[in-house]
PDB file of the backbone (N, CA, C, O) and the ligand in Angstrom, with CONECT records:
HET     ZN  A 101       1
ATOM      1  N   MET A   1      -5.972 -13.046 -24.292  1.00  0.00           N
ATOM      2  CA  MET A   1      -6.842 -11.988 -24.821  1.00  0.00           C
ATOM      3  C   MET A   1      -6.198 -10.630 -24.594  1.00  0.00           C
ATOM      4  O   MET A   1      -6.558  -9.911 -23.662  1.00  0.00           O
ATOM      5  N   ASP A   2      -5.285 -10.295 -25.415  1.00  0.00           N
ATOM      6  CA  ASP A   2      -4.622  -9.008 -25.260  1.00  0.00           C
ATOM      7  C   ASP A   2      -5.231  -7.975 -26.197  1.00  0.00           C
ATOM      8  O   ASP A   2      -5.346  -8.194 -27.403  1.00  0.00           O
ATOM      9  N   ALA A   3      -5.607  -6.875 -25.631  1.00  0.00           N
ATOM     10  CA  ALA A   3      -6.123  -5.794 -26.463  1.00  0.00           C
ATOM     11  C   ALA A   3      -4.957  -5.116 -27.172  1.00  0.00           C
ATOM     12  O   ALA A   3      -3.923  -4.860 -26.555  1.00  0.00           O
ATOM     13  N   PRO A   4      -5.111  -4.826 -28.441  1.00  0.00           N
ATOM     14  CA  PRO A   4      -4.015  -4.194 -29.197  1.00  0.00           C
ATOM     15  C   PRO A   4      -3.660  -2.819 -28.653  1.00  0.00           C
ATOM     16  O   PRO A   4      -2.503  -2.399 -28.669  1.00  0.00           O
ATOM     17  N   GLU A   5      -4.690  -2.129 -28.170  1.00  0.00           N
ATOM     18  CA  GLU A   5      -4.418  -0.806 -27.614  1.00  0.00           C
ATOM     19  C   GLU A   5      -5.011  -0.706 -26.224  1.00  0.00           C
ATOM     20  O   GLU A   5      -6.199  -0.948 -26.014  1.00  0.00           O
ATOM     21  N   GLN A   6      -4.173  -0.353 -25.298  1.00  0.00           N
ATOM     22  CA  GLN A   6      -4.679  -0.182 -23.938  1.00  0.00           C
ATOM     23  C   GLN A   6      -4.558   1.274 -23.536  1.00  0.00           C
ATOM     24  O   GLN A   6      -3.530   1.913 -23.762  1.00  0.00           O
ATOM     25  N   PRO A   7      -5.610   1.783 -22.944  1.00  0.00           N
ATOM     26  CA  PRO A   7      -5.546   3.176 -22.481  1.00  0.00           C
ATOM     27  C   PRO A   7      -4.570   3.310 -21.333  1.00  0.00           C
ATOM     28  O   PRO A   7      -4.200   2.326 -20.692  1.00  0.00           O
ATOM     29  N   ALA A   8      -4.172   4.508 -21.090  1.00  0.00           N
ATOM     30  CA  ALA A   8      -3.243   4.750 -19.989  1.00  0.00           C
ATOM     31  C   ALA A   8      -3.890   4.323 -18.684  1.00  0.00           C
ATOM     32  O   ALA A   8      -5.112   4.320 -18.536  1.00  0.00           O
ATOM     33  N   ASP A   9      -3.050   3.973 -17.768  1.00  0.00           N
ATOM     34  CA  ASP A   9      -3.536   3.533 -16.469  1.00  0.00           C
ATOM     35  C   ASP A   9      -4.472   4.591 -15.888  1.00  0.00           C
ATOM     36  O   ASP A   9      -4.047   5.720 -15.645  1.00  0.00           O
ATOM     37  N   PRO A  10      -5.728   4.246 -15.665  1.00  0.00           N
ATOM     38  CA  PRO A  10      -6.699   5.230 -15.181  1.00  0.00           C
ATOM     39  C   PRO A  10      -6.482   5.583 -13.726  1.00  0.00           C
ATOM     40  O   PRO A  10      -7.040   6.564 -13.234  1.00  0.00           O
ATOM     41  N   THR A  11      -5.683   4.801 -13.039  1.00  0.00           N
ATOM     42  CA  THR A  11      -5.464   5.071 -11.622  1.00  0.00           C
ATOM     43  C   THR A  11      -4.634   6.328 -11.444  1.00  0.00           C
ATOM     44  O   THR A  11      -3.509   6.413 -11.936  1.00  0.00           O
ATOM     45  N   PRO A  12      -5.192   7.306 -10.739  1.00  0.00           N
ATOM     46  CA  PRO A  12      -4.428   8.541 -10.517  1.00  0.00           C
ATOM     47  C   PRO A  12      -3.236   8.278  -9.622  1.00  0.00           C
ATOM     48  O   PRO A  12      -3.316   7.518  -8.657  1.00  0.00           O
ATOM     49  N   MET A  13      -2.145   8.909  -9.954  1.00  0.00           N
ATOM     50  CA  MET A  13      -0.938   8.720  -9.166  1.00  0.00           C
ATOM     51  C   MET A  13      -0.906   9.714  -8.015  1.00  0.00           C
ATOM     52  O   MET A  13      -1.334  10.861  -8.143  1.00  0.00           O
ATOM     53  N   ALA A  14      -0.396   9.252  -6.909  1.00  0.00           N
ATOM     54  CA  ALA A  14      -0.273  10.133  -5.758  1.00  0.00           C
ATOM     55  C   ALA A  14       0.844  11.144  -5.987  1.00  0.00           C
ATOM     56  O   ALA A  14       1.809  10.880  -6.705  1.00  0.00           O
ATOM     57  N   ASP A  15       0.691  12.301  -5.364  1.00  0.00           N
ATOM     58  CA  ASP A  15       1.725  13.322  -5.508  1.00  0.00           C
ATOM     59  C   ASP A  15       2.810  13.130  -4.456  1.00  0.00           C
ATOM     60  O   ASP A  15       2.544  12.719  -3.327  1.00  0.00           O
ATOM     61  N   CYS A  16       4.014  13.434  -4.850  1.00  0.00           N
ATOM     62  CA  CYS A  16       5.130  13.362  -3.924  1.00  0.00           C
ATOM     63  C   CYS A  16       4.894  14.353  -2.784  1.00  0.00           C
ATOM     64  O   CYS A  16       4.502  15.498  -3.011  1.00  0.00           O
ATOM     65  N   VAL A  17       5.140  13.891  -1.553  1.00  0.00           N
ATOM     66  CA  VAL A  17       4.889  14.759  -0.409  1.00  0.00           C
ATOM     67  C   VAL A  17       5.947  15.848  -0.290  1.00  0.00           C
ATOM     68  O   VAL A  17       5.757  16.828   0.430  1.00  0.00           O
ATOM     69  N   LEU A  18       7.040  15.679  -0.983  1.00  0.00           N
ATOM     70  CA  LEU A  18       8.137  16.634  -0.877  1.00  0.00           C
ATOM     71  C   LEU A  18       8.105  17.686  -1.979  1.00  0.00           C
ATOM     72  O   LEU A  18       8.242  18.879  -1.708  1.00  0.00           O
ATOM     73  N   CYS A  19       7.927  17.247  -3.209  1.00  0.00           N
ATOM     74  CA  CYS A  19       8.014  18.195  -4.316  1.00  0.00           C
ATOM     75  C   CYS A  19       6.694  18.305  -5.077  1.00  0.00           C
ATOM     76  O   CYS A  19       6.548  19.179  -5.932  1.00  0.00           O
ATOM     77  N   GLY A  20       5.743  17.438  -4.782  1.00  0.00           N
ATOM     78  CA  GLY A  20       4.439  17.547  -5.410  1.00  0.00           C
ATOM     79  C   GLY A  20       4.346  16.938  -6.794  1.00  0.00           C
ATOM     80  O   GLY A  20       3.306  17.020  -7.448  1.00  0.00           O
ATOM     81  N   LYS A  21       5.424  16.332  -7.236  1.00  0.00           N
ATOM     82  CA  LYS A  21       5.382  15.706  -8.547  1.00  0.00           C
ATOM     83  C   LYS A  21       4.702  14.347  -8.459  1.00  0.00           C
ATOM     84  O   LYS A  21       4.691  13.720  -7.399  1.00  0.00           O
ATOM     85  N   PRO A  22       4.139  13.897  -9.563  1.00  0.00           N
ATOM     86  CA  PRO A  22       3.495  12.581  -9.564  1.00  0.00           C
ATOM     87  C   PRO A  22       4.501  11.483  -9.235  1.00  0.00           C
ATOM     88  O   PRO A  22       5.652  11.509  -9.671  1.00  0.00           O
ATOM     89  N   THR A  23       4.030  10.533  -8.462  1.00  0.00           N
ATOM     90  CA  THR A  23       4.891   9.418  -8.098  1.00  0.00           C
ATOM     91  C   THR A  23       4.538   8.195  -8.924  1.00  0.00           C
ATOM     92  O   THR A  23       3.651   8.242  -9.777  1.00  0.00           O
ATOM     93  N   GLU A  24       5.228   7.119  -8.668  1.00  0.00           N
ATOM     94  CA  GLU A  24       4.928   5.865  -9.358  1.00  0.00           C
ATOM     95  C   GLU A  24       3.870   5.076  -8.600  1.00  0.00           C
ATOM     96  O   GLU A  24       3.531   3.953  -8.974  1.00  0.00           O
ATOM     97  N   TYR A  25       3.355   5.669  -7.540  1.00  0.00           N
ATOM     98  CA  TYR A  25       2.404   4.955  -6.716  1.00  0.00           C
ATOM     99  C   TYR A  25       0.998   5.510  -6.915  1.00  0.00           C
ATOM    100  O   TYR A  25       0.823   6.721  -7.055  1.00  0.00           O
ATOM    101  N   PRO A  26      -0.006   4.630  -6.927  1.00  0.00           N
ATOM    102  CA  PRO A  26      -1.382   5.091  -7.062  1.00  0.00           C
ATOM    103  C   PRO A  26      -1.837   5.793  -5.795  1.00  0.00           C
ATOM    104  O   PRO A  26      -1.277   5.588  -4.718  1.00  0.00           O
ATOM    105  N   GLU A  27      -2.851   6.616  -5.938  1.00  0.00           N
ATOM    106  CA  GLU A  27      -3.346   7.362  -4.781  1.00  0.00           C
ATOM    107  C   GLU A  27      -3.902   6.438  -3.704  1.00  0.00           C
ATOM    108  O   GLU A  27      -4.066   6.827  -2.548  1.00  0.00           O
ATOM    109  N   THR A  28      -4.183   5.224  -4.109  1.00  0.00           N
ATOM    110  CA  THR A  28      -4.747   4.286  -3.134  1.00  0.00           C
ATOM    111  C   THR A  28      -3.706   3.865  -2.103  1.00  0.00           C
ATOM    112  O   THR A  28      -4.038   3.312  -1.054  1.00  0.00           O
ATOM    113  N   VAL A  29      -2.446   4.135  -2.418  1.00  0.00           N
ATOM    114  CA  VAL A  29      -1.396   3.798  -1.461  1.00  0.00           C
ATOM    115  C   VAL A  29      -1.470   4.758  -0.281  1.00  0.00           C
ATOM    116  O   VAL A  29      -1.510   5.977  -0.450  1.00  0.00           O
ATOM    117  N   ARG A  30      -1.487   4.196   0.886  1.00  0.00           N
ATOM    118  CA  ARG A  30      -1.565   5.033   2.079  1.00  0.00           C
ATOM    119  C   ARG A  30      -0.166   5.382   2.581  1.00  0.00           C
ATOM    120  O   ARG A  30       0.813   4.674   2.342  1.00  0.00           O
ATOM    121  N   GLY A  31      -0.126   6.494   3.279  1.00  0.00           N
ATOM    122  CA  GLY A  31       1.151   6.887   3.863  1.00  0.00           C
ATOM    123  C   GLY A  31       1.906   7.835   2.960  1.00  0.00           C
ATOM    124  O   GLY A  31       1.365   8.390   2.004  1.00  0.00           O
ATOM    125  N   ILE A  32       3.154   8.000   3.287  1.00  0.00           N
ATOM    126  CA  ILE A  32       3.985   8.956   2.568  1.00  0.00           C
ATOM    127  C   ILE A  32       4.514   8.341   1.281  1.00  0.00           C
ATOM    128  O   ILE A  32       5.026   7.221   1.272  1.00  0.00           O
ATOM    129  N   VAL A  33       4.384   9.082   0.217  1.00  0.00           N
ATOM    130  CA  VAL A  33       4.908   8.601  -1.057  1.00  0.00           C
ATOM    131  C   VAL A  33       5.883   9.627  -1.616  1.00  0.00           C
ATOM    132  O   VAL A  33       5.678  10.835  -1.496  1.00  0.00           O
ATOM    133  N   HIS A  34       6.914   9.137  -2.208  1.00  0.00           N
ATOM    134  CA  HIS A  34       7.918  10.011  -2.805  1.00  0.00           C
ATOM    135  C   HIS A  34       8.064   9.702  -4.282  1.00  0.00           C
ATOM    136  O   HIS A  34       7.896   8.558  -4.704  1.00  0.00           O
ATOM    137  N   CYS A  35       8.373  10.715  -5.061  1.00  0.00           N
ATOM    138  CA  CYS A  35       8.673  10.497  -6.459  1.00  0.00           C
ATOM    139  C   CYS A  35      10.053   9.830  -6.529  1.00  0.00           C
ATOM    140  O   CYS A  35      10.783   9.812  -5.538  1.00  0.00           O
ATOM    141  N   PRO A  36      10.402   9.291  -7.675  1.00  0.00           N
ATOM    142  CA  PRO A  36      11.690   8.590  -7.792  1.00  0.00           C
ATOM    143  C   PRO A  36      12.869   9.442  -7.325  1.00  0.00           C
ATOM    144  O   PRO A  36      13.794   8.937  -6.689  1.00  0.00           O
ATOM    145  N   VAL A  37      12.831  10.710  -7.637  1.00  0.00           N
ATOM    146  CA  VAL A  37      13.944  11.582  -7.261  1.00  0.00           C
ATOM    147  C   VAL A  37      14.039  11.720  -5.748  1.00  0.00           C
ATOM    148  O   VAL A  37      15.101  11.497  -5.167  1.00  0.00           O
ATOM    149  N   CYS A  38      12.936  12.087  -5.114  1.00  0.00           N
ATOM    150  CA  CYS A  38      12.948  12.265  -3.666  1.00  0.00           C
ATOM    151  C   CYS A  38      13.189  10.934  -2.967  1.00  0.00           C
ATOM    152  O   CYS A  38      13.820  10.881  -1.911  1.00  0.00           O
ATOM    153  N   GLU A  39      12.686   9.870  -3.560  1.00  0.00           N
ATOM    154  CA  GLU A  39      12.896   8.562  -2.970  1.00  0.00           C
ATOM    155  C   GLU A  39      14.392   8.244  -2.934  1.00  0.00           C
ATOM    156  O   GLU A  39      14.915   7.708  -1.958  1.00  0.00           O
ATOM    157  N   TRP A  40      15.046   8.589  -4.020  1.00  0.00           N
ATOM    158  CA  TRP A  40      16.487   8.351  -4.096  1.00  0.00           C
ATOM    159  C   TRP A  40      17.213   9.199  -3.065  1.00  0.00           C
ATOM    160  O   TRP A  40      18.130   8.734  -2.389  1.00  0.00           O
ATOM    161  N   GLN A  41      16.783  10.462  -2.956  1.00  0.00           N
ATOM    162  CA  GLN A  41      17.433  11.359  -2.008  1.00  0.00           C
ATOM    163  C   GLN A  41      17.219  10.878  -0.585  1.00  0.00           C
ATOM    164  O   GLN A  41      18.125  10.932   0.247  1.00  0.00           O
ATOM    165  N   GLU A  42      16.010  10.409  -0.315  1.00  0.00           N
ATOM    166  CA  GLU A  42      15.727   9.882   1.014  1.00  0.00           C
ATOM    167  C   GLU A  42      16.603   8.670   1.289  1.00  0.00           C
ATOM    168  O   GLU A  42      17.108   8.500   2.399  1.00  0.00           O
ATOM    169  N   ALA A  43      16.776   7.849   0.301  1.00  0.00           N
ATOM    170  CA  ALA A  43      17.593   6.643   0.461  1.00  0.00           C
ATOM    171  C   ALA A  43      19.040   7.036   0.766  1.00  0.00           C
ATOM    172  O   ALA A  43      19.698   6.423   1.607  1.00  0.00           O
ATOM    173  N   GLN A  44      19.520   8.060   0.075  1.00  0.00           N
ATOM    174  CA  GLN A  44      20.878   8.511   0.312  1.00  0.00           C
ATOM    175  C   GLN A  44      21.006   9.035   1.733  1.00  0.00           C
ATOM    176  O   GLN A  44      21.979   8.750   2.432  1.00  0.00           O
ATOM    177  N   ARG A  45      20.008   9.806   2.146  1.00  0.00           N
ATOM    178  CA  ARG A  45      20.060  10.392   3.484  1.00  0.00           C
ATOM    179  C   ARG A  45      20.017   9.295   4.548  1.00  0.00           C
ATOM    180  O   ARG A  45      20.736   9.340   5.546  1.00  0.00           O
ATOM    181  N   THR A  46      19.165   8.325   4.305  1.00  0.00           N
ATOM    182  CA  THR A  46      19.041   7.241   5.276  1.00  0.00           C
ATOM    183  C   THR A  46      20.340   6.450   5.348  1.00  0.00           C
ATOM    184  O   THR A  46      20.760   6.001   6.415  1.00  0.00           O
ATOM    185  N   ALA A  47      20.961   6.293   4.192  1.00  0.00           N
ATOM    186  CA  ALA A  47      22.179   5.500   4.156  1.00  0.00           C
ATOM    187  C   ALA A  47      23.305   6.205   4.898  1.00  0.00           C
ATOM    188  O   ALA A  47      24.222   5.555   5.400  1.00  0.00           O
ATOM    189  N   CYS A  48      23.242   7.518   4.970  1.00  0.00           N
ATOM    190  CA  CYS A  48      24.328   8.268   5.582  1.00  0.00           C
ATOM    191  C   CYS A  48      24.102   8.483   7.079  1.00  0.00           C
ATOM    192  O   CYS A  48      25.055   8.708   7.825  1.00  0.00           O
ATOM    193  N   SER A  49      22.865   8.416   7.512  1.00  0.00           N
ATOM    194  CA  SER A  49      22.581   8.725   8.901  1.00  0.00           C
ATOM    195  C   SER A  49      22.387   7.457   9.715  1.00  0.00           C
ATOM    196  O   SER A  49      22.088   6.386   9.187  1.00  0.00           O
ATOM    197  N   GLY A  50      22.561   7.613  10.980  1.00  0.00           N
ATOM    198  CA  GLY A  50      22.282   6.535  11.903  1.00  0.00           C
ATOM    199  C   GLY A  50      23.214   5.371  11.754  1.00  0.00           C
ATOM    200  O   GLY A  50      23.090   4.383  12.478  1.00  0.00           O
TER     201      GLY A  50
HETATM  202 ZN    ZN A 101       9.536  14.385  -4.989  1.00  0.00          ZN2+
END
């Protein structure tokens, strides 16, 4: 039963804690969320440190 037209995901996206841009995660996600860009930057930083 597939609807031909589906409205956009009504779930509001959480804002990135670093730059404030919408993330790919819903607001229901707890904790720190990063947008794809900041997530990538964090990954790079983590990969270089420690
Ligand atoms: Zn960000």
